[in-house]
C-alpha positions in Angstrom: 0.0 0.0 0.0 2.8 2.4 0.9 4.6 1.5 -2.4 1.4 2.4 -4.3 1.1 5.8 -2.6 4.8 6.5 -3.2 4.5 5.7 -6.9 1.4 7.8 -7.2 3.1 10.8 -5.6 6.1 10.4 -7.8 4.1 10.1 -11.1 1.5 12.8 -10.4 3.8 15.7 -11.3 4.8 14.0 -14.6 1.2 13.4 -15.5 0.3 17.0 -14.7 3.1 18.3 -16.9 2.0 16.0 -19.8 -1.6 17.2 -19.5 -0.5 20.8 -19.4 1.6 20.4 -22.6 -1.4 19.0 -24.4 -3.6 21.9 -23.4 -1.0 24.5 -24.3 -0.3 23.0 -27.7 -4.0 22.8 -28.4 -4.5 26.4 -27.5 -1.6 27.5 -29.8 -3.0 25.5 -32.8 -6.5 26.8 -32.4 -5.3 30.3 -31.7 -3.5 30.6 -35.0 -6.8 30.2 -36.9 -8.8 32.7 -34.8 -7.9 35.8 -32.8 -9.5 36.8 -29.5 -9.7 40.3 -28.2 -10.5 40.9 -24.5 -12.2 44.2 -23.5 -13.1 45.1 -20.0 -16.8 45.4 -19.5 -16.5 48.8 -17.8 -14.5 50.2 -20.8 -17.1 48.9 -23.2 -20.0 50.4 -21.2 -18.3 53.8 -21.1 -18.0 53.6 -24.9 -21.7 52.9 -25.2 -22.5 55.9 -23.0 -20.3 58.2 -25.1 -21.7 56.9 -28.4 -25.3 57.3 -27.1 -24.6 60.9 -25.9 -23.1 61.8 -29.3 -26.0 60.3 -31.2 -28.5 61.9 -28.9 -27.1 65.4 -29.8 -28.2 64.8 -33.4 -31.0 62.2 -33.3 -34.2 62.2 -31.2 -34.0 59.5 -28.5 -37.1 57.7 -29.9 -35.1 56.9 -33.1 -32.0 55.5 -31.3 -32.1 51.8 -30.7 -30.0 49.5 -28.5 -30.1 46.1 -30.1 -29.9 43.4 -27.4 -29.0 39.8 -27.8 -32.1 37.5 -27.7 -34.4 40.5 -26.7 -36.4 43.2 -28.3 -34.4 46.5 -29.0 -34.7 49.3 -26.5 -35.6 52.8 -27.7 -36.9 56.0 -26.2 -33.9 56.0 -23.8 -33.9 59.1 -21.6 -30.6 58.3 -19.9 -28.0 55.6 -19.3 -26.2 54.8 -16.1 -23.3 52.4 -15.6 -23.7 50.4 -12.4 -20.9 50.4 -9.8 -19.0 47.3 -11.0 -19.3 48.2 -14.6 -21.0 45.1 -15.8 -24.6 46.3 -15.9 -26.3 49.2 -17.6 -29.4 50.9 -16.3 -31.7 52.3 -19.0 -34.2 55.0 -18.1 -36.9 54.6 -20.8 -39.8 56.9 -21.7 -43.1 54.9 -22.3 -46.8 55.8 -22.6 -47.2 54.7 -19.0 -44.4 57.0 -17.8 -40.8 56.4 -17.0 -39.6 52.8 -16.8 -36.3 51.2 -16.1 -34.4 48.2 -17.5 -31.1 46.7 -16.3 -29.1 45.0 -19.0 -25.7 43.1 -18.8 -23.1 44.8 -20.9 -22.4 41.6 -22.9 -26.1 41.6 -24.1 -25.8 44.9 -25.9 -25.0 44.1 -29.5 -25.1 47.6 -31.1 -26.5 51.1 -31.0 -28.3 52.2 -34.2 -30.9 54.7 -35.4 -33.8 54.8 -37.9 
């Protein structure tokens, strides 16, 4: 039993190194065909706010649309607010029933467009 545990302890680092090599080589081969760009959620959210403010200076809010992934677009946006951690956006929306609010994860916003 002790011999088995000793062999297991001695071979574990070797197995871990071999597994790591396989993972790294796979990442390199798949990475050459496709590039990945990582953007912080807070930076992306700030860009959305700046873009919306610039569009709002020239286009009425009713004609500006936030296209969301797997949801209906949002328009009639009165204001945007980035939540504290920078991963959620609070939309203040004008509707026939008054002002409403919607909180959307940054990753769900696909684009901002207008009519």
